[in-house]
Structures are given as C-alpha cells and as structure tokens.
N, C-alpha and C positions, 0 to 999 in steps of 0.2 A: 635542265634542259638547258638549249643553247635559245639566245635570244633571238625573236624574231628579226631578220635586216632590214626589215620596213619600219621597226618602230622607229618613231621619230623622238628625240629626246631634246627638252628645253632648258626642264630646272636641273639638270646636271651641269651647265654649261655657264656662268655667268656673263652677260652681255656684255660688245666690246663697246658700246656705242650708244646714245642717246635714240629712243627714234624718230626717226626722217624729218618729221616737221615739229619737232623739239626745237626750242630757239637754241644759237651753241650759246656756250657760256662763257661768257664774259670778266676779264679779271676785274673791271670794274664796273659798278652800277649804273647802266645809261649808258654805258661807253660800247661803240658799234663793234663788232666782232669782224676781224679784215679777212677777207675772201682768198681763197688758195684756189689754185686752177689745179683740178684732181687731175690733169692727166698730168701732170708733173710729180701729182703724191702717188700715184698707184704704182709705177714702174718701183719708186724706190719701198712702196708698202713688200712687195715683192721680194725685193733682194734680203729683205730680213730674213727671210726662209731659207734663202739659198746656202747656207752652210749648217744647214739646221735637221733634225730626224723627219722633218715634216717636208710635205708639196705642197705650194699655195697656186691657185687661180681666181685670179678675178674677171667676174663675168657682171656684163651689162645686164639692162632693162631685159630683154628677148632671151637672156641666158646662157649669150655664146661668151665664150672666152675671150678677153680681151689682153689681160696678162698672165705669162705665168713666170714660177722661180724656177732659178737652174740647178734645185734639187729633185723638178720633175724628169730631168734626163739622167739624175744620178740613178732613183732608183724605182722607175716609172718605166726608165727606160723610154721617156716619152719628151720630145723637142717641142722646142714654141712651133713651130711648122708642122707637127702634126695635131696642134692643139689650138691655135687660132681661129677664132672663126666660128669654132664649132662647140657643140653643147657637151657638156660635161660626160653626161648619161650615155652620149653617142661614144665619145673616145674610149671610155673605160668600161666598154660591155664585151661580154664574153659570153660562152658557154658555162651556164649555172651564175652569171653576175645576178645579183640580187640589190642594185641598186635603186632606191626609191623615184617615183616621179620628179623632176624637178618642181613643179609650181606646188606642190606639197611641201617641199622643203622651203621654197619662200613664204609660200603659208605661215609657214610656224614660224619663222624667223622675223617676218612683219608683225607679228603680234607678242614677239617674245624678246626681238633683236639678236635671236640665236637659235639653231637647229639642228640637233646631232644625230647622226648613228651609228651602226658599223654594218659594213656591206662587203659582202666579195666582187671586186674589181679587178680589170683584167688591164694589166700594163702592153710594153711594145710584144708583139708577139705572139700575145693573148697570154702572157705570163699571168697566172693568178694570185691574187694575194688579197688576206684582209684586211680592211684598212679603219678606222674612224675618220668619218665625215663631218668636219663643222663649216656650217653655212652660218655667214654672219652678215647684216646688213649694214652697208657703212654709211656713213655721216653722210647727207645731200642738203645741199640748200633747195628752198621751194624751187618748185618750179621744174630743178635740175632729175634728169632719170635715175632711178635707181641703181645704183653698183652694189654686187655682191662679191665677199672674199671668201672662197671654200677652200680648208684644207686639209691633207690626208692625212696619215699617221700608221704606219704598218702595225699592224697589231697578229699578224700571222701566229707567230710564236705566242703570244699569250692565251690566242682561239684553242690554238694547239691543246698549250697545257688544261684551261678551264675545260673546254667540250670532249679532249679525249682521253688522256693521260688520266684526269683527276675521275671520270664515273667508272675506267676501266681499272683503275687501282682501286677506286671505290668497292667497285662489284671482287676484286681480288680479297679486298683484308675481310667483306662479308663470307666468304667462300663459296661465291656462287660457282654453278656447274661450268665445267669447262665449257660444254658448247656454246652455254648465255653468254661465258664470256668471250668468247671468238667472235660471235654475233656481234654483240657491242663492238665493240674494235670494230668491225665493217659499219655497222650503222652509223656510228659516230663520223667515220671519216666519210664516207657518203653526204652526211650535213655538212663537215667543212671542204670537200672537194663534188660537188653535185654533178660533177660530168664523169665520174669514176661507178667503178663498179666494183668492187674489193670482195675477194675471196681467200677462204685461208682450208689449206691444204696438207694435213697429214700425209706422213711417211713410216709406215712401220717398219719391222724389225726384219721384215723381207723384203725391204722395199718395193713396197705397194702402195698407192695412194688411197688414203681414206678423206674423204671430206669431212671437214669440220663447222665452215661456218660458210654461205654466200648467201644472204639473205635477199637480194634480189635475184636470184639463179633460180630459176624455180627447180622442184627436188625432181623431179623428172629426167632433167638433164645433170643435176648433180651428179647421180648416181650411175652416172654413163662413166663415170670418173673412176668410180669405187673400184678399187682392185685393178687398175693399171700401173702397169710397172714403171716405174724413171730410166731414163735413158738417156742417149744422145740425141735422139730427134722424138720424145713427148711432149710437144707443145711446148709453152713457156714456163709454166711449173714442173712438171718430169724433167723437161733438161736442165732447170737452173737446181734441181734438187740430187740430179745427178751428176753437174759439174760442181755444186757448190758455190756458185756464183751467180750473181743478177741475171736474168735474161732478158733485153728487150727485144719485142719484135711490135715494129713500128706498123704491118700489115697483116694480118694474121692469112688476107688471103693466096697473098703471095709468097710469103716465107713457110721454106721448107718443112721448119719443124713443127708445123700444122699440119699435115699434108696427112696425117690418121686421125686427125681431131677438128680438122675444120668444119664439118658439119654440122661438129656437136653445137657450136658458139652462132654460126652465121645466122641462125633462123632469129637470134635474142638481139641481132643489130651490132655483136660486140668487130671491133674492125682493127684492135690494136690489145698489146698486151705487153706488162712490166710485172716480171715475177722476182721477188727475192727470197733466199734460201733462211729458214730460220733453224740456228742451230743452238746446240747445249755449249755447256762448258769445254764440252773434250772436243769440240767442232766437229761434231755428228749430226746431221740436217733430221731435224723433228719435223716441218714441214716445212709450207712456202707460203709468202704472203703475196697476192698477184691485184694487180688495179687493170682492171678493163675498160679502154675507151670505144665511145662511138663513131669516129671517125681514127685514118691513120695516124698516126703521129706519135709525139715522143714527151714522157714526162715534164713537165715544169718545176722549177724552182719547189713551190707548195707539193706537188706530187713526192719530190723527196724528202722532204721534211715531214711529210705524214706516214710516209713507208719508214723512214729513220726510228719513228716512234713507235709504230706498229708494230712493226719487227723485234725491237726491243719489248712493248706488253706482251707481245706475244710468246716471246721466248719467257720471259716471269710465269705465264698463265701456262706455260707447257711444263717448265722444272719447278712449278709448285705441283701437278698434278705427278709428276713424275716422284716427288718428295710424301704423297700423299699415298702413291703405290706402294711404294717401297714400305711408307709405315705401316700399311696396310698387311705386306706380302710379312713383312718380320711378326706384326702381331698376329696374323692366322696361319703364316704357314709356317711349317719346318725348313730349314735354313740347308739344311744336309740334302733332303728327299725331296723340297717341293712340294711335299704331301700336306693337304693340312692339319693342323695340331689340336692341342686338345680344344683350343679356348671355340674356334670353328666348327669340331665337332660336335660343342653342345650347341650351338647356334643353329647348325643345320637339321641336328637330331630331334632338339622341340620341333622344329617346323615338322620334320616327319613325323614324332609322332601326335603331334597336334592333326595331320592329313590323316593318319592312320585313325584316329576318334571318332572321325568326320568319314570317314568312309566305311570302317566297320571293318577295317584289317589289322593285318598281322606285319610285324617286323621282325627281323634280326639284327643280333650284335652277336660279329665274330673276334674273338681276341685272339691273337697271334704273338706265339713266344720263340722264336727260333732256336732252334738245338744249337748247340758244338758254336754257337757267336762268340762266347765270352772265349774259348778255347782259340780261335779264329784270331779274334781282337791281342789276346796275352801271345800267340806265339808268333804273329805276322805283324803286330802292329797295326793304331788304330787307322792310318789311310788305308790300310788294305780293309780292314772291319768297317770304314766307309764307304768304299766303293762296293762291299758286298749287300749294307743297305740300301743303295744305292736302287740296284740291281733288283734285290726283293723288291723295293718300293713299285718298277716298272712292272716288273710279274704279277704283283697285286693288281696292279690296274687295269692293265692286260686281261685280267682272269674274271672280272667282275661288269654289272650289265652300266648302262650310263646312266641310269639313275641311282645307283651307289654311292656310297662315300669310301673313299679309303683315308685312314689318317694314321699318322704314326704319333704315337702318345711320347715312349724315351726310351732311348736304347735301342734292344731291338723286340720292342710292343709295338704292335701295328693292331687296328681297328678297322673293322668293315662292318657295315650299316646297310642292308639289305633291306629296303622299304618293300611294302606288298608282297613279303617273303612267307612262307611256312613251314613247317619242320622239315619235311623231305626235300623243298627247296634249297635250307639253309644246309641240309646235310649235304646235300650235291655239290653246294658252292666249295664247302668246309672240304672234301675230298678234293675236288680240283684243285683249288688253291695249295693244299698237302703235294699233289703229283706237281704243281708247277715248281714248287720251291723244292721240292726234292733232287732237282735235275742239276746237274753240276755248274756252279757258277766261276765264269773264267776272270781273274783278275790279274795282270800280267800274264807271269809264267805260271801262278799257281791254277791247279783245278779245286776247287773249294765244293764240300758237300758238306750243303746242310740240308737242314726240314726245319720243322716247325708242330707244334703242339697244338690244336684249336682247341678254345672254349666255347660256347653258344648259350644266347639268352636270349628269351625270346618275349616281344613287348604281345598283348600284357601282361600273359602269364607270371613272368621271370621280373617285371619292375616296370614301372610307369615313368621314371628321369632316369636322364644320365647316371647319376652316380650309382641308381641301384641294377641300374642294368652293367654297367662295367663292373662292378662288384661282383655280381654274381655272372656274368661270364668270365673273370679273372678267376672264381673260385672254381667253376670246370676248367679251365686251361690250365691249373695248380694240377688239378686230380688227372689229366691228361697226362703232366708230364712225370705223376708219380706212376704211372702205370708204365712209360717208358717212351722213349724220341717216338716220334709221330703220332700221337695217339691224339684224340678226337674224343670228346665229353660234351653232354648238354648238360645244362643246369640243372643240377637237383637240391632241393633245402638242404638237405645234411650238408653241402659241399659248404653254406653257407657258414654253416655252425665250423667246418673245419676251418676255414680261411679268418674266421672271429678269433680260431685257436691259434692260428699262425702269428696272425698280429698281437697277441696278448702274451704269445711266448718269447716273439721279438723284443716288442717293450720289456719284457724280465731280463732277456740276456742283455741289454743295452744295460739295464739297471746293474747286473750284475758285471759286468764289465766295469762298469764305473765306480762302485763302492765294494769291490773285494768279493765278488760269492764265487769266483772262477778259483779252479785249482789244478797243479799238474800233477800227473801220476809220470812213472817210468817204468819202460822195458829193458832189460838188457839185452845186450850182444853178447855174446858170448864166443872163443874160440875154442873149439876140441882141441882135448889134451895132443900135446905133438907140436903141434900147429899152431902159430901165429903169423897175422899177414904181411908179406914180404920177404918170411921165413918160415913157409910151410913145413921144414923137414926141422927147425931146431926148435921147436916151442916148449913150453913147459912139459912137464907130465901129467900135470891136470888139466881141468877145463879153467880158463882165465876168462878173466872180461876186458871185453873190446870196447864198450863204450856202454852208454845206454840212451833211449831214444826218447823225449817226449813228447807227451800225449794230454793233450787238453782233457779236461772233466769240470761238470758244473751238476752240482748238486742243488735243484732248486726247492725253495722252502716248502712247497706243495707239492709239489709233482715227485718228490726227490730226485734220485739220480736220472739224468737225461742224456741220452745215447748222443754220443758227436753224430752218428748219422741222422738224427733227428734235428739235432739243435744246428749243424753244419749248414744245411742247405736255407735254413730258417737266414742265417749271419749275410749269408750270400744274397738271398732277397732283400734284407733289409740293408745292404752296404755295410757290414760291422765288420767283413775279415779281415778287413787292412788294421784296424785296430785289435783285433783278436789276436793276429798274426805277430805285431810288435807287442801284446803283452806276453805274448809265451817267449819269443826271443827274450828278453828280458828279463822272465823270471825264472827262465832256462839257467842264463848265464849266472842269475844272482844266486841260485839253489847248488850249482857246481862249484862255485866259490867257497859257498856255506860247507860241503862234506870236503872237500881241502883243508878248510880251516878245521875242522874236525878229525882230518887224518883218517877219512876215507877215503880211498885210494879209488877213485871214480875216472878213468882216463882222460874221455871226455862225452860231451852229450852232443846229441845231435836233435834238429829243429826240422820242422816243414816250414816252408814257406810257400804261399800262391804265386802263381804268376804275377797275382798281382804288385807286389810285394816286391817282385823282381825288376820289376818295370821301375819301380823308386830310384830315380838318378841319385838320393842320397843316400842310399843302401849301404856303399861301401864304409860311407864317414861314420855312421850310425853304428853299424859294426864295428866299427874301429874306436868307436868314441866307450862302448860297450865290455869289451875287451881292455879298455883301458880301467875303464872303473873299477871293475872287479878283480883286478890283475890276473887276466886272465891272458895265455899264449892264443894266436891263434888257432893250431894244430890241437886245441880242446874245443874246439867247437866246430861241428858240421853243419851244411845247410843241404836240407833234401828239395830236391822240387823238380817236376814233374815233367815229361819229355816237352811239353808242351810249350814251356817256360825254355827250355835249352834250345829248341830249334827258332827261337825268334831271331827274326830276319833283321833287325833293325839295327845300324852302323853300332849303336853306343852299348849294345847287350853283350857282345863277347869282348868289349871294355870291361863292363864291369865283371865279369866273371872276373877276367885276370885284377882286376882291381883286388877283390875278395882272394882268391890266389896268392896275390903280393902278399895280402897280410897273413898267411898259412894256415886261411881256413881251408877245413876240408868240403869238397863240394861233392854229393851224390846226385845219381838221375835214379829217383824215386818209380817204382811199377815197372822196372827194365822190363822191354819183351812185349809189355802190352799197347806200345804206339806202334806206328807204321814208319817213321824214319829214321831209327835211331840209331841205325847202324851206320848210315848214310853221316852221321854227326859226329860221332866218337870219336874221329880221329882229328877234330881239330878243336874240342872243345876240354878245358882244363881239369878234369873230372879227377877228383881220387876214387870214388865208390860208385859202383851198380848195387842197386833194392832189385832182387831177382825179386818178379811179383809172385805174388800168396797163390796166384790160379795154375802157375807151373807145378807148386810144391805141392798144393791140395791133391794133383791129380798123380803126380810121381807114383802110388803104390798101386795103379790099377790104369794108367794108361802108358803105353809103349813111347808114344808120340811124343809125351810129355817129358820122360823119363829121356828122349832123346834129345828134344829143345833145350830143358835143363843142363843137359850136361855140356852143350852145346855152348850155353852163354857161359855157364863156370867156364869154359876154353876161350871164349873171346875176353874176358874179362883177364884169365893170367895171360893170353897174349899181351895183350896191353898192358900189361902192369896196373889193373885197377884189382881193386880189395873189392869182392863181391860179398855182399850181406844175403843172405836167404830169408825170407821174414813168411811167417806163417806156420812156423813149423809147428805139428801138432802132435803127432807120432813116432813112435822109437824106426818106423819103417823110414816114412822119410828122413827123416836126421842120419842114418845109416846109409842112404843113397847119395847125400851130400857128400856127407864125412869122405865115403870111399871117390867120389866127383872133386874132391881137391876144394870145396867148399870152406872157404877161410872163416868169415862169421855168421853164427847163426843167431835166429832170434826167432822167439815164440813163446805159446802157451806150452809146451813140450819143457820150457826150461824155465820158465817167470812168465809169469803173468804182468803183466802191468800194477804199478804197487805203488803207496805213495812215498813221500821222499825219505821220511824215517824208518821205511823196512828196508832202504837197499841197506844200511848197512851190516845187520841181521841176517841178510840175505846173502851176502858176502862171505859171512865166514863158514857158510856151508857148502858153498862154491868145489871146493877142491874134487869134491867125490862124487858130483852132482850126474855126470853124462859117461862114466867110466862104463855105463851098459850099454852106452850108443857107439863107443868107438868098438867095442867088441863084436855086438853084432853086425859091423860093418867086417869084421875081419873073419867071422867066420863063414860069412855068405858069398864070402867071395874066394875062402881058402887061404888066407892067410894069417 
C-alpha cells in the first residue's frame, strides 16, 4: 500500500544541526565562538544545491521563502521571482497536491532537528511530480528568529515503480484474473495522479469496444460503451484504437471526436481525455488506456510516465490472457475443427451426468463415424480430408440444440451429448444428423458424398460415466457399420461382448504379426492355351502360369483359421494395415526368390497394397531395396492398388508411380469397373494390368448386361495395351465366355484355390492339361 503523503518522518533522516537553544560548539573549552552573519551564509547554503538533484528553499520564521537554489528553475520550473516571499505550500499546490501543513513540519523539525515526508507537488504550469520534502531547522543564536531549510528531490519514477509496477506485476505473478489486474492498474494510477480518472477498454476481433476496467466510472456509464464500434470519430478511445496511435482531446465539450459520446461523460464532470492504444507484438490493437481530466487540459510529464508504464503493464496482462486462452484452446479444443476434444468432453459430460442425476432425467451419447472418409483421405489427400472434417463439424453443430455438446474424438469420429434426451428424441436427432451428413460436400472442385454410421448409448441404462457410455456407443456404431453404410443402432448388451471380442482379436493379431503367426497363401493366375499376354494368338498349346497373387492368412491358436473378411477390418480399426502390408510385401518377395532357387518357375508375384501404403513417400526406395536383397527383377513383382489410390490428386502421387515403373515393377488397378472414375484416369497412369472385378465375372452366366460390360472392359484393356486379369472365375461357363472374348489371364477357384507355398510346385506339374475343356467349350458355344 502507498504511504500517506501526510506522514511526517523524523527518525529516517539524521539531524543536520544542534537544536536552536544549544550553545555552539567550540574548538577550545571556554573559548567564545565567532558569530557569523546568516544573511551571508544562507545564499551560500542554497548554492550548494544548484548543480545537484535537489531543489533548496530557505524560509524564515513565518514560513515565507527567503532564498532559493538555481535548481528550482531546472526541474520545478520555478524561478526566484515565483517563490520569494511566498510560503512553500502556496507555490507547490495544485490539483491533488498532498503537501502537509507547514506548522506540522515545523513542530516536528523543532523536536527532532529534521522532518521528512513524500508528497505530490506541482511545479511551473501545474506540472505534477512526486517529491521527498525534508525540513531542517538551521542553527540560530539566542534571540534570533528561526530559519528553515526545505529540500525537495524528485522521486516520481521510484513511486511509479513501487506503487504501480510492483503491485501489478505481483498480481500477474499470482495469476489474478484479467479484470482484477486492469482495475488494479487504474486504482494505483489514480493514487499517484489524483487528478485523473483511468479506464481500460478492450477491442474485440470485430472491432467493437468491450469495457475491461474503470473503477471510478459507474457501471451504468461503462455499459454504454460496450459494443460500440471503433472508428475515425468514436471518442478518444474508439478513435485511438482505430488509428493505432494516441489521441489527446483537451476539451470534450467542443471536440468533434466526442459528438456521439459527449452526453455519456459530461454528467460525471469529465472534460478532457487522453487515450493510448495497447498493442500486441504483431501491432494489433487489443485495448486502450485512457486518462480523463476534470478540466479542459493536456497531460503533463507525470501523466506521460504513468501512461507509458500502464500501457506496458496492460500489454503484459492482455498477452498473458491470450497465452492462457491459447493454452486452454490447445488443451480442450480440437485444432482442426475447433470443436471440444475428449478432455473437455469428459469434464462437460461429468457435469451433465451430475445434473441428470439431480433432475432424474436421461441423456443420450451419439457416437458418429463417417462413411468413406478413408477413401477420401487416401484418394485426394489429407488437405481435402481436413476440409471435409471441418464441414462435417459445422453441420453437426448446426443440427443439435444449444445445450448439446459436439466433440471430435479423433480422425473421423465425433461424439454428440444430448442432455435431457429420451430414446425417441435421440433417434430423431441421429436421423437428422445422418441426413445432414449425407448431403454432398464441396471441397475445391470436388463434390464429395459421405455419410455416417451412428451408435447411441443412453444414460443411465447403458452407463453412468464417460468411458462406459463411449464404449457402449462405439459398440453400437460398430454394429451399425457391419450392417452397411448409413446405419444407426442403439446399444444392446451383446454389442459389448462383440466389442470386447474385437479388442482381443486386435491384440492377438498384433502378437501374430510380431511373433510369426501369419503366413501367405498364393492363388495362381493362368493363361489359356494358345494365348499369352501381349501375344494372344501365339501362346503355348497348353495352359501356362502367368503368376501368383499373395494372400494373407492367419491361423489363430484358439479360433483356428480366421478369414481376412474378419481380421482385415480389425486391422484397419487398430491401425495395423501398414505393418501388415509391409510384412506381406517382404514375405512375398522372399518366397518368389525361394521358388526360383528351387527351380520352380513362378514368373511373378502380385501383392495388394493399401492406399495408405501407397501414400508413403519411401515406397519406391523400399521396393528397390527388397528387389536387391532377394535378387529379383522389377518385372517379377506386381503391385495391386485399388482405384482410390490411383486417382489420388496430390502432386507427388504420379511421381511415385513413375518411380515404381522405372524399377520395372508392374502396376495393376484392382477391382477395375467397381469405381466411378477409372476411365478418366486410365490414359495418364503408368499401368500394366487391369483386374476385372469379380462382381462382373459372377454375373456373366445369367445377366446380359454383365456380359456386355465385361466384354467392353476387355476391349478397353486391349485397346490401351493393358493386361486384363479376370478374378473370381468359378464355373466353366464363366471361363468359356472370358476366353472367347480374349481375356489373357484367368484367376479363380475354377483353376486353383489359394494354396500354401509348398503346394505350388506339385500344382504346376499338372497345369498343362488343366483347362483344355474350357477352351473347347468356348469354341463349341460359338461355332468354332
């Protein structure tokens, strides 16, 4: 707390002389002391202060000034003519001055030889400054009138540091709220400059004024500034914020800047205002700091010092607040969508559950997982995927009521909490959300169609805490996903058992991957007699092997053989697909090298890669290392990718394809004809093969449209010089149709099921006579 200016101290300053009634000391005992004319000594005494940091005044017994130092003119701005014959409290007085009474100082100095205090004084033109005042009783012979020496030293800067900077920095260190810190700045300033009224007005992102502090301004007055726009004629503060520079209005009554706001401050007796912008490190105006005066006037030196310090302190406080807000945003909000994250979800859901317990109500938790998001991310890149997620977040927020909470957990998973919500209301909201997300989303020049599967868990029936509700809603969502895209399910107890089974299966799959529990099977790809790729009319007389496709198999120690249809989705959910694909690629190359070392003539091996593998910038280098390590040529390896990987629009995608092509590696589009944009990309992709989707092959026997489409795709492949591999052939009729229409490579159970690596050699021995019947059937059916 600041010291009262009226406090008079004598113990802090040693006496300069003996009391007036003491006899003067003598150099010798009994020797009289020569008397000196004080009229000659006093001017000499004041001259001692002429070049120092203090001003000196000599006063007679009546308190009137008789001598002054030249330093009075230097920093008080007062010459001898302004001072002589007048009392100090008269010439140093001004608005807010705190000079103590002369008699009190004299009384204290008589008793102790010296009296000292701190006071706000005013120099020339009313310039305020804080000073120490020290009054000394000068030695006088008996019968002579009292004479006093008054010295003044400027301590304005020290007072600003101790009374303003110190308390405010302490409040910042103690992490006091912003409003409290700003009010403290204004309060301490008004103690140091009692003639001013201080305020701080914030400026929001929209350029609107928001009062932050003004302890001497009534609340009903401050609120009239709230929401006012800054501008070129918006009072001192609004104009200073708009200009980004200080604005001094010496007379509010007449200055046009105050035309719209004069009526607000005039009833408070405020007649002048000086406002300074408060900026952050980037130069953006965050707030304004203002001094109001009660008479038309301009600011003086003390005001300038106070404003300089106050603006600095306010900047620190506002930057600290921004840092706190940024840390809070990082801790509790998703950086991509701006939605609350899991941490804030947990805190808010805990409160919602407590409220539901007190009210005896239910609430619903919706777990949302987007359909086809992985395809969008893989095909068009993460930038497009991110923009899609932002749009989804906006649509979700727009479909739920104000009291609801929308959060993003991770990836394409969102959660909505619906307080005071029953089953039917939850169903209605979930269906509305699905409809909103099913509408096309435009990102750049793309029109993307996604959707969502939803799982719903209800409090309290399905869980009483976040983890249980989330787990159960996730289980319901998974069941909805199994039923197909756009599904909606409410939680049932058996879903939890299924979710636990998935978690166990994922853990077992991870263990198998790391401990050698996986193996490859291989399905042969064959060329009909008389045909080989590139030379369909000049092939061998019997069936020949084109290559084999590597297929991942897993034999669980308890469950036995687990089908890929079961464990691949689990691998995708658990984030294991990258490791699995890399393992398959390594194992397939090693096996091909082993066959060739054993003299088994397998021309090439095909490996499926996920779009995620294809996004890896290190894929070409890794493939080259594999080929070198196992002594293989590039044309002995084929990489199969789905259409979503081929149509990836990122700039480096085609570069990766060409790098693989440069190694001689064959590139195949898997499931050709099952996508929507294949034809528009075929002409620019470095493909070697097209794999005709098994859905077309399956329907060849009974659907004329399937026959027409299959024939057209075979023709497209031939026209483009691409090898077409038809997969999923199961019957002689399917095989006969494809052979007749020139399909060069056949794959399916009709010729061989997938088999272990050691079975390939014996199978090859019987290959020559295997498919003569299919060729004969094709010729007889068409009269050849």
